[in-house]
MOPAC internal coordinates of N, CA, C and O (Angstrom, degrees):
PM7 1SCF
backbone

  N    0.0000 0     0.00 0     0.00 0    0    0    0
  C    1.4495 1     0.00 0     0.00 0    1    0    0
  C    1.5176 1   110.67 1     0.00 0    2    1    0
  O    1.2310 1   119.55 1   134.57 1    3    2    1
  N    1.3216 1   118.47 1   -45.43 1    3    2    1
  C    1.4584 1   121.46 1  -178.90 1    5    3    2
  C    1.5225 1   110.11 1   -63.15 1    6    5    3
  O    1.2310 1   120.25 1   143.45 1    7    6    5
  N    1.3320 1   117.13 1   -36.55 1    7    6    5
  C    1.4459 1   120.95 1  -179.46 1    9    7    6
  C    1.5286 1   111.23 1   -62.51 1   10    9    7
  O    1.2310 1   119.89 1   147.01 1   11   10    9
  N    1.3395 1   117.82 1   -32.99 1   11   10    9
  C    1.4559 1   121.45 1   178.42 1   13   11   10
  C    1.5191 1   111.94 1   -65.49 1   14   13   11
  O    1.2310 1   119.98 1   150.37 1   15   14   13
  N    1.3206 1   117.64 1   -29.63 1   15   14   13
  C    1.4565 1   120.96 1  -177.01 1   17   15   14
  C    1.5180 1   112.86 1   -76.15 1   18   17   15
  O    1.2310 1   119.66 1   174.78 1   19   18   17
  N    1.3426 1   118.25 1    -5.22 1   19   18   17
  C    1.4491 1   119.86 1   178.81 1   21   19   18
  C    1.5150 1   111.84 1   -73.85 1   22   21   19
  O    1.2310 1   119.94 1   160.21 1   23   22   21
  N    1.3189 1   117.72 1   -19.79 1   23   22   21
  C    1.4607 1   121.06 1   175.33 1   25   23   22
  C    1.5197 1   108.31 1   -84.50 1   26   25   23
  O    1.2310 1   119.89 1   -56.18 1   27   26   25
  N    1.3421 1   117.81 1   123.82 1   27   26   25
  C    1.4723 1   119.77 1  -178.57 1   29   27   26
  C    1.5276 1   113.19 1   -59.06 1   30   29   27
  O    1.2310 1   120.09 1   143.36 1   31   30   29
  N    1.3108 1   117.43 1   -36.64 1   31   30   29
  C    1.4630 1   120.33 1  -179.42 1   33   31   30
  C    1.5234 1   110.42 1   -67.54 1   34   33   31
  O    1.2310 1   120.57 1   135.10 1   35   34   33
  N    1.3259 1   116.52 1   -44.90 1   35   34   33
  C    1.4655 1   119.43 1   178.52 1   37   35   34
  C    1.5240 1   111.44 1   -66.47 1   38   37   35
  O    1.2310 1   120.62 1   142.54 1   39   38   37
  N    1.3290 1   116.42 1   -37.46 1   39   38   37
  C    1.4592 1   119.93 1   179.18 1   41   39   38
  C    1.5287 1   110.55 1   -64.39 1   42   41   39
  O    1.2310 1   120.41 1   137.72 1   43   42   41
  N    1.3377 1   116.83 1   -42.28 1   43   42   41
  C    1.4658 1   120.01 1   178.70 1   45   43   42
  C    1.5247 1   110.87 1   -64.75 1   46   45   43
  O    1.2310 1   120.30 1   140.27 1   47   46   45
  N    1.3377 1   117.03 1   -39.73 1   47   46   45
  C    1.4618 1   120.66 1   177.03 1   49   47   46
  C    1.5115 1   111.63 1   -64.17 1   50   49   47
  O    1.2310 1   120.69 1   137.75 1   51   50   49
  N    1.3190 1   116.29 1   -42.25 1   51   50   49
  C    1.4600 1   121.06 1   178.17 1   53   51   50
  C    1.5277 1   110.17 1   -61.49 1   54   53   51
  O    1.2310 1   120.52 1   136.34 1   55   54   53
  N    1.3179 1   116.62 1   -43.66 1   55   54   53
  C    1.4638 1   121.05 1   179.22 1   57   55   54
  C    1.5230 1   111.07 1   -61.06 1   58   57   55
  O    1.2310 1   120.93 1   136.79 1   59   58   57
  N    1.3190 1   115.83 1   -43.21 1   59   58   57
  C    1.4604 1   119.23 1  -179.54 1   61   59   58
  C    1.5209 1   110.89 1   -63.29 1   62   61   59
  O    1.2310 1   120.33 1   140.34 1   63   62   61
  N    1.3273 1   116.97 1   -39.66 1   63   62   61
  C    1.4673 1   120.24 1   179.46 1   65   63   62
  C    1.5263 1   111.57 1   -68.52 1   66   65   63
  O    1.2310 1   120.62 1   137.88 1   67   66   65
  N    1.3196 1   116.43 1   -42.12 1   67   66   65
  C    1.4609 1   120.76 1  -177.83 1   69   67   66
  C    1.5239 1   111.12 1   -66.82 1   70   69   67
  O    1.2310 1   120.65 1   140.53 1   71   70   69
  N    1.3146 1   116.37 1   -39.47 1   71   70   69
  C    1.4548 1   120.08 1  -172.97 1   73   71   70
  C    1.5205 1   114.44 1   -89.84 1   74   73   71
  O    1.2310 1   119.89 1   174.75 1   75   74   73
  N    1.3204 1   117.82 1    -5.25 1   75   74   73
  C    1.4558 1   120.53 1   179.44 1   77   75   74
  C    1.5179 1   109.02 1   -83.75 1   78   77   75
  O    1.2310 1   120.95 1   -54.55 1   79   78   77
  N    1.2988 1   115.79 1   125.45 1   79   78   77
  C    1.4629 1   120.65 1   178.92 1   81   79   78
  C    1.5138 1   111.03 1   -87.39 1   82   81   79
  O    1.2310 1   120.46 1   -30.49 1   83   82   81
  N    1.3062 1   116.73 1   149.51 1   83   82   81
  C    1.4590 1   121.50 1   177.53 1   85   83   82
  C    1.5224 1   109.09 1  -109.91 1   86   85   83
  O    1.2310 1   120.57 1   -40.18 1   87   86   85
  N    1.3152 1   116.52 1   139.82 1   87   86   85
  C    1.4480 1   120.95 1   175.06 1   89   87   86
  C    1.5145 1   115.33 1    78.50 1   90   89   87
  O    1.2310 1   119.67 1  -169.73 1   91   90   89
  N    1.3132 1   118.23 1    10.27 1   91   90   89
  C    1.4576 1   120.65 1   178.14 1   93   91   90
  C    1.5171 1   108.85 1   -96.39 1   94   93   91
  O    1.2310 1   120.61 1   -30.16 1   95   94   93
  N    1.3271 1   116.44 1   149.84 1   95   94   93
  C    1.4595 1   119.18 1   177.14 1   97   95   94
  C    1.5244 1   109.81 1   -76.55 1   98   97   95
  O    1.2310 1   120.75 1   -15.94 1   99   98   97
  N    1.3340 1   116.16 1   164.06 1   99   98   97
  C    1.4591 1   120.18 1  -173.40 1  101   99   98
  C    1.5261 1   112.34 1   -66.10 1  102  101   99
  O    1.2310 1   119.25 1   149.65 1  103  102  101
  N    1.3199 1   119.03 1   -30.35 1  103  102  101
  C    1.4676 1   120.85 1   178.59 1  105  103  102
  C    1.5224 1   110.56 1   -65.65 1  106  105  103
  O    1.2310 1   120.04 1   141.20 1  107  106  105
  N    1.3179 1   117.53 1   -38.80 1  107  106  105
  C    1.4587 1   120.99 1   179.69 1  109  107  106
  C    1.5173 1   111.34 1   -71.74 1  110  109  107
  O    1.2310 1   119.83 1   152.63 1  111  110  109
  N    1.3226 1   117.93 1   -27.37 1  111  110  109
  C    1.4625 1   120.84 1  -179.70 1  113  111  110
  C    1.5187 1   112.00 1   -74.54 1  114  113  111
  O    1.2310 1   119.49 1   159.69 1  115  114  113
  N    1.3124 1   118.58 1   -20.31 1  115  114  113
  C    1.4553 1   120.37 1  -176.75 1  117  115  114
  C    1.5129 1   112.83 1   -66.56 1  118  117  115
  O    1.2310 1   119.74 1   132.37 1  119  118  117
  N    1.3063 1   118.11 1   -47.63 1  119  118  117
  C    1.4611 1   121.08 1  -178.09 1  121  119  118
  C    1.5221 1   109.93 1   -86.28 1  122  121  119
  O    1.2310 1   120.94 1   -46.11 1  123  122  121
  N    1.3181 1   115.81 1   133.89 1  123  122  121
  C    1.4636 1   121.88 1   177.59 1  125  123  122
  C    1.5261 1   108.14 1   -70.22 1  126  125  123
  O    1.2310 1   120.27 1   -45.53 1  127  126  125
  N    1.3251 1   117.09 1   134.47 1  127  126  125
  C    1.4680 1   120.94 1   179.26 1  129  127  126
  C    1.5260 1   110.52 1   -92.47 1  130  129  127
  O    1.2310 1   120.57 1   -18.64 1  131  130  129
  N    1.3063 1   116.52 1   161.36 1  131  130  129
  C    1.4645 1   120.46 1   176.94 1  133  131  130
  C    1.5260 1   111.00 1   -63.45 1  134  133  131
  O    1.2310 1   120.54 1   145.65 1  135  134  133
  N    1.3233 1   116.57 1   -34.35 1  135  134  133
  C    1.4658 1   120.66 1   177.35 1  137  135  134
  C    1.5281 1   110.34 1   -62.81 1  138  137  135
  O    1.2310 1   120.27 1   138.16 1  139  138  137
  N    1.3197 1   117.08 1   -41.84 1  139  138  137
  C    1.4626 1   120.83 1   177.65 1  141  139  138
  C    1.5290 1   111.00 1   -65.33 1  142  141  139
  O    1.2310 1   120.55 1   141.96 1  143  142  141
  N    1.3164 1   116.56 1   -38.04 1  143  142  141
  C    1.4605 1   119.68 1   177.62 1  145  143  142
  C    1.5247 1   111.30 1   -63.24 1  146  145  143
  O    1.2310 1   120.41 1   137.00 1  147  146  145
  N    1.3305 1   116.82 1   -43.00 1  147  146  145
  C    1.4678 1   120.61 1   178.04 1  149  147  146
  C    1.5283 1   111.12 1   -62.41 1  150  149  147
  O    1.2310 1   120.56 1   137.66 1  151  150  149
  N    1.3368 1   116.54 1   -42.34 1  151  150  149
  C    1.4719 1   119.55 1   178.74 1  153  151  150
  C    1.5259 1   110.88 1   -65.55 1  154  153  151
  O    1.2310 1   120.17 1   142.24 1  155  154  153
  N    1.3178 1   117.29 1   -37.76 1  155  154  153
  C    1.4663 1   120.52 1   178.78 1  157  155  154
  C    1.5267 1   110.62 1   -63.63 1  158  157  155
  O    1.2310 1   120.58 1   138.72 1  159  158  157
  N    1.3317 1   116.49 1   -41.28 1  159  158  157
  C    1.4629 1   120.36 1   177.68 1  161  159  158
  C    1.5228 1   109.91 1   -60.86 1  162  161  159
  O    1.2310 1   120.10 1   136.05 1  163  162  161
  N    1.3315 1   117.42 1   -43.95 1  163  162  161
  C    1.4720 1   121.06 1   178.99 1  165  163  162
  C    1.5179 1   111.40 1   -61.44 1  166  165  163
  O    1.2310 1   120.54 1   136.87 1  167  166  165
  N    1.3255 1   116.57 1   -43.13 1  167  166  165
  C    1.4649 1   120.68 1   179.63 1  169  167  166
  C    1.5261 1   109.90 1   -64.58 1  170  169  167
  O    1.2310 1   120.42 1   137.79 1  171  170  169
  N    1.3248 1   116.81 1   -42.21 1  171  170  169
  C    1.4620 1   120.11 1  -179.69 1  173  171  170
  C    1.5208 1   111.92 1   -64.93 1  174  173  171
  O    1.2310 1   119.81 1   145.17 1  175  174  173
  N    1.3250 1   117.97 1   -34.83 1  175  174  173
  C    1.4598 1   120.88 1   177.67 1  177  175  174
  C    1.5256 1   111.27 1   -65.75 1  178  177  175
  O    1.2310 1   120.13 1   150.02 1  179  178  177
  N    1.3279 1   117.36 1   -29.98 1  179  178  177
  C    1.4693 1   121.50 1   179.62 1  181  179  178
  C    1.5203 1   112.60 1   -86.60 1  182  181  179
  O    1.2310 1   119.59 1   164.83 1  183  182  181
  N    1.3138 1   118.38 1   -15.17 1  183  182  181
  C    1.4571 1   121.40 1  -174.19 1  185  183  182
  C    1.5224 1   111.30 1   -80.21 1  186  185  183
  O    1.2310 1   120.95 1   -22.56 1  187  186  185
  N    1.3288 1   115.79 1   157.44 1  187  186  185
  C    1.4629 1   119.38 1   177.38 1  189  187  186
  C    1.5310 1   112.95 1   -65.74 1  190  189  187
  O    1.2310 1   120.21 1   156.27 1  191  190  189
  N    1.3223 1   117.20 1   -23.73 1  191  190  189
  C    1.4680 1   120.26 1   179.73 1  193  191  190
  C    1.5251 1   111.57 1   -67.87 1  194  193  191
  O    1.2310 1   120.50 1   155.75 1  195  194  193
  N    1.3111 1   116.65 1   -24.25 1  195  194  193
  C    1.4503 1   120.46 1   176.55 1  197  195  194
  C    1.5112 1   114.02 1   101.83 1  198  197  195
  O    1.2310 1   122.30 1    -3.36 1  199  198  197
  N    1.3028 1   113.20 1   176.64 1  199  198  197
  C    1.4581 1   121.80 1  -175.32 1  201  199  198
  C    1.5152 1   111.43 1   -77.32 1  202  201  199
  O    1.2310 1   120.52 1   -31.69 1  203  202  201
  N    1.3236 1   116.62 1   148.31 1  203  202  201
  C    1.4669 1   119.05 1   173.65 1  205  203  202
  C    1.5256 1   109.53 1   -68.82 1  206  205  203
  O    1.2310 1   120.49 1   -34.57 1  207  206  205
  N    1.3256 1   116.67 1   145.43 1  207  206  205
  C    1.4630 1   120.63 1  -179.73 1  209  207  206
  C    1.5277 1   111.92 1   -91.62 1  210  209  207
  O    1.2310 1   120.77 1   157.57 1  211  210  209
  N    1.3441 1   116.14 1   -22.43 1  211  210  209
  C    1.4580 1   119.70 1  -179.59 1  213  211  210
  C    1.5244 1   109.12 1  -153.23 1  214  213  211
  O    1.2310 1   120.96 1    -7.45 1  215  214  213
  N    1.3201 1   115.78 1   172.55 1  215  214  213
  C    1.4584 1   120.83 1   179.57 1  217  215  214
  C    1.5231 1   110.66 1   -61.31 1  218  217  215
  O    1.2310 1   120.14 1   143.81 1  219  218  217
  N    1.3122 1   117.34 1   -36.19 1  219  218  217
  C    1.4687 1   120.63 1  -177.46 1  221  219  218
  C    1.5240 1   112.32 1   -65.70 1  222  221  219
  O    1.2310 1   119.35 1   158.50 1  223  222  221
  N    1.3307 1   118.85 1   -21.50 1  223  222  221
  C    1.4676 1   121.14 1   176.59 1  225  223  222
  C    1.5256 1   111.74 1   -63.94 1  226  225  223
  O    1.2310 1   119.96 1   158.57 1  227  226  225
  N    1.3156 1   117.68 1   -21.43 1  227  226  225
  C    1.4674 1   121.03 1  -179.29 1  229  227  226
  C    1.5214 1   112.77 1   -74.30 1  230  229  227
  O    1.2310 1   119.80 1   164.44 1  231  230  229
  N    1.3160 1   117.99 1   -15.56 1  231  230  229
  C    1.4601 1   119.99 1  -179.00 1  233  231  230
  C    1.5244 1   111.75 1   -65.64 1  234  233  231
  O    1.2310 1   119.85 1   158.21 1  235  234  233
  N    1.3220 1   117.89 1   -21.79 1  235  234  233
  C    1.4599 1   121.62 1   179.69 1  237  235  234
  C    1.5276 1   112.71 1   -92.74 1  238  237  235
  O    1.2310 1   119.79 1  -176.29 1  239  238  237
  N    1.3136 1   118.01 1     3.71 1  239  238  237
  C    1.4620 1   120.89 1  -179.37 1  241  239  238
  C    1.5304 1   108.63 1   -67.41 1  242  241  239
  O    1.2310 1   119.57 1   -52.00 1  243  242  241
  N    1.3538 1   118.42 1   128.00 1  243  242  241
  C    1.4713 1   121.37 1  -173.33 1  245  243  242
  C    1.5237 1   115.40 1   -54.86 1  246  245  243
  O    1.2310 1   119.28 1   142.37 1  247  246  245
  N    1.2930 1   118.97 1   -37.63 1  247  246  245
  C    1.4668 1   121.54 1  -176.52 1  249  247  246
  C    1.5273 1   112.28 1   -70.69 1  250  249  247
  O    1.2310 1   119.95 1   164.54 1  251  250  249
  N    1.3288 1   117.70 1   -15.46 1  251  250  249
  C    1.4580 1   121.01 1  -177.52 1  253  251  250
  C    1.5255 1   112.83 1   -99.30 1  254  253  251
  O    1.2310 1   120.02 1  -179.44 1  255  254  253
  N    1.3185 1   117.57 1     0.56 1  255  254  253
  C    1.4619 1   121.09 1  -176.02 1  257  255  254
  C    1.5304 1   110.46 1   -58.70 1  258  257  255
  O    1.2310 1   121.28 1   -54.59 1  259  258  257
  N    1.3188 1   115.15 1   125.41 1  259  258  257
  C    1.4528 1   120.97 1   178.14 1  261  259  258
  C    1.5169 1   114.94 1    79.70 1  262  261  259
  O    1.2310 1   119.99 1  -176.18 1  263  262  261
  N    1.3177 1   117.62 1     3.82 1  263  262  261
  C    1.4691 1   121.46 1  -179.87 1  265  263  262
  C    1.5183 1   109.78 1  -109.30 1  266  265  263
  O    1.2310 1   119.86 1   -43.71 1  267  266  265
  N    1.3259 1   117.86 1   136.29 1  267  266  265
  C    1.4702 1   119.71 1   179.04 1  269  267  266
  C    1.5295 1   111.44 1   -75.30 1  270  269  267
  O    1.2310 1   121.49 1   -31.29 1  271  270  269
  N    1.3063 1   114.76 1   148.71 1  271  270  269
  C    1.4623 1   120.57 1   175.79 1  273  271  270
  C    1.5254 1   108.52 1   -86.78 1  274  273  271
  O    1.2310 1   120.07 1   -26.76 1  275  274  273
  N    1.3221 1   117.47 1   153.24 1  275  274  273
  C    1.4634 1   119.41 1   179.30 1  277  275  274
  C    1.5320 1   110.38 1   -67.12 1  278  277  275
  O    1.2310 1   120.82 1   -29.14 1  279  278  277
  N    1.3013 1   116.03 1   150.86 1  279  278  277
  C    1.4657 1   120.43 1   176.96 1  281  279  278
  C    1.5253 1   108.62 1   -86.28 1  282  281  279
  O    1.2310 1   120.17 1   -46.23 1  283  282  281
  N    1.3248 1   117.28 1   133.77 1  283  282  281
  C    1.4644 1   118.78 1   177.15 1  285  283  282
  C    1.5294 1   110.00 1   -71.45 1  286  285  283
  O    1.2310 1   120.00 1   -19.93 1  287  286  285
  N    1.3202 1   117.61 1   160.07 1  287  286  285
  C    1.4709 1   120.35 1   176.50 1  289  287  286
  C    1.5370 1   110.33 1   -59.65 1  290  289  287
  O    1.2310 1   120.74 1   -20.82 1  291  290  289
  N    1.3082 1   116.19 1   159.18 1  291  290  289
  C    1.4716 1   121.22 1  -178.97 1  293  291  290
  C    1.5272 1   111.19 1   -55.74 1  294  293  291
  O    1.2310 1   120.73 1   -47.97 1  295  294  293
  N    1.3259 1   116.21 1   132.03 1  295  294  293
  C    1.4618 1   121.68 1   178.65 1  297  295  294
  C    1.5119 1   113.91 1    78.72 1  298  297  295
  O    1.2310 1   120.03 1  -175.97 1  299  298  297
  N    1.3262 1   117.55 1     4.03 1  299  298  297
  C    1.4684 1   121.83 1  -178.33 1  301  299  298
  C    1.5210 1   109.82 1  -115.80 1  302  301  299
  O    1.2310 1   121.07 1   -12.30 1  303  302  301
  N    1.3096 1   115.57 1   167.70 1  303  302  301
  C    1.4555 1   122.01 1   179.01 1  305  303  302
  C    1.5292 1   108.50 1  -147.28 1  306  305  303
  O    1.2310 1   120.85 1   -30.85 1  307  306  305
  N    1.3391 1   115.98 1   149.15 1  307  306  305
  C    1.4618 1   120.17 1   176.07 1  309  307  306
  C    1.5228 1   109.31 1   -82.54 1  310  309  307
  O    1.2310 1   121.06 1   -41.87 1  311  310  309
  N    1.3309 1   115.58 1   138.13 1  311  310  309
  C    1.4599 1   122.16 1   176.53 1  313  311  310
  C    1.5214 1   109.11 1  -133.15 1  314  313  311
  O    1.2310 1   120.64 1   -24.96 1  315  314  313
  N    1.3113 1   116.38 1   155.04 1  315  314  313
  C    1.4594 1   122.46 1   173.94 1  317  315  314
  C    1.5194 1   107.72 1   -96.83 1  318  317  315
  O    1.2310 1   120.50 1   -59.85 1  319  318  317
  N    1.3282 1   116.65 1   120.15 1  319  318  317
  C    1.4604 1   121.26 1   176.91 1  321  319  318
  C    1.5254 1   107.54 1   -86.35 1  322  321  319
  O    1.2310 1   119.50 1   -68.83 1  323  322  321
  N    1.3366 1   118.56 1   111.17 1  323  322  321
  C    1.4640 1   120.56 1  -175.47 1  325  323  322
  C    1.5292 1   114.22 1   -69.55 1  326  325  323
  O    1.2310 1   120.03 1   159.64 1  327  326  325
  N    1.3227 1   117.54 1   -20.36 1  327  326  325
  C    1.4653 1   118.70 1  -179.44 1  329  327  326
  C    1.5245 1   112.72 1   -83.89 1  330  329  327
  O    1.2310 1   120.29 1   143.06 1  331  330  329
  N    1.3431 1   117.06 1   -36.94 1  331  330  329
  C    1.4684 1   119.85 1  -179.06 1  333  331  330
  C    1.5213 1   112.74 1   -99.02 1  334  333  331
  O    1.2310 1   120.82 1   170.30 1  335  334  333
  N    1.3370 1   116.04 1    -9.70 1  335  334  333
  C    1.4701 1   121.77 1  -178.08 1  337  335  334
  C    1.5162 1   111.25 1    58.01 1  338  337  335
  O    1.2310 1   120.70 1  -137.63 1  339  338  337
  N    1.3137 1   116.26 1    42.37 1  339  338  337
  C    1.4549 1   122.02 1   178.81 1  341  339  338
  C    1.5209 1   109.40 1  -132.12 1  342  341  339
  O    1.2310 1   121.98 1   -21.52 1  343  342  341
  N    1.3342 1   113.82 1   158.48 1  343  342  341
  C    1.4489 1   120.65 1   175.49 1  345  343  342
  C    1.5302 1   107.60 1   -85.72 1  346  345  343
  O    1.2310 1   120.56 1   -49.52 1  347  346  345
  N    1.3183 1   116.53 1   130.48 1  347  346  345
  C    1.4590 1   120.61 1   179.17 1  349  347  346
  C    1.5324 1   109.00 1  -121.34 1  350  349  347
  O    1.2310 1   120.98 1   -22.71 1  351  350  349
  N    1.3141 1   115.74 1   157.29 1  351  350  349
  C    1.4591 1   122.42 1   176.67 1  353  351  350
  C    1.5365 1   106.07 1  -108.48 1  354  353  351
  O    1.2310 1   121.14 1   -55.79 1  355  354  353
  N    1.3343 1   115.42 1   124.21 1  355  354  353
  C    1.4611 1   119.63 1  -178.37 1  357  355  354
  C    1.5291 1   109.72 1  -140.55 1  358  357  355
  O    1.2310 1   120.72 1   -12.40 1  359  358  357
  N    1.3219 1   116.22 1   167.60 1  359  358  357
  C    1.4655 1   120.94 1   177.04 1  361  359  358
  C    1.5238 1   109.51 1   -62.43 1  362  361  359
  O    1.2310 1   121.66 1   -31.18 1  363  362  361
  N    1.3384 1   114.43 1   148.82 1  363  362  361
  C    1.4648 1   119.33 1  -179.56 1  365  363  362
  C    1.4952 1   112.59 1   -70.26 1  366  365  363
  O    1.2310 1   120.10 1   180.00 1  367  366  365

C-alpha cells in the first residue's frame, strides 16, 4: 500500500477518496472539517512530498481547492502539532 503512494497521481487519487464524505449535503461539503484536516496531515506525512511544516501548508492540499477552511473560535488559532500530526486549536 505504501509503495502505491509513491506515484503522485495515485497519491492524489487516494487523498480524494479518503477525504470525500458520503451522505453529506452539499452545504456541509463546502467547508473543510477538522477531521478532514487531520486526515490530510496524515496523508501528507506518508507522501513522498513530506510532512507539512505549518497549518498554512494545508491550503495547497488538492482536495481542499476552492473550499473554505473553518474559522477558529475567537482568540484562538489553528496549529499543526508535529508530534501527534494533528491540527490543534490554541491561543494566538
